N, C-alpha and C positions, 0 to 999 in steps of 0.2 A: 227325530227323523234321521235317517242315515244317508250321507252323501259321500261317495267314494270310499265307503267302508268306515267312515267316521260319524259318530253321533253329533248332530248339529241341532241347536235349539231353534224352533220356529213357533211363532204365535200368530194366529189369524184374528184380525179385528175388522169390524165393519165401520167405515166412516160414512157419515150422513150429513147432508146440508139441504137447503131448500130445493135443490135441483135433482136430488136422488141419493143413491148410496153406492158404495164400492167396497169390496173385500180387499184387505191389504195383508199380505204375508210379510211379517217382520222376521228376518233371519238373523241368526247369530246374536251379536250384542244388542241389536234392536229388540229382540224378543225379551230381553231382560228389563227393558224400560217400562215403567208403569204408565199406562195410558188409561185415563178414566173418562167416564161419561161427562160430556160437556167441555172437555178440554180442547183447545185449539192446537192443531199439529201442522207443521210444515215439513214436507218430505220432498227432497229433490233427488234427481238421478236414479229413477226407478225404471223397472221394466213393466210395460203394460201388456197383458195377455187377454185373449178372448176365448171363452169356452162356452158352448151352448148359448151364444149371443149375449153372454154376460162378461163384462170387462172386470179384470182384477189387476192388482198392482203387487209387485214384489220388490223388496229392497235388494241392492247389490253391494258389492264391495266399495263402490263409489258413492253410495247413498249418504245423504246428510239428513238428520232428523232433529227438529227442535219442537219440544213440547211446551 
């Protein structure tokens, strides 16, 4: 993906639990992390967006992620 004329890596994953599911856009260095089925992930300091009544989450420069 291109942001301000620069190529930036982004990976979209879907997180699920017993209450539902949510798409998560992992930007920059987070896109390079391996995330597998069944792994537990903790992500903090994200941006929540709504489009067509569906919520999604995107990482930011302040995001911390632990797999």
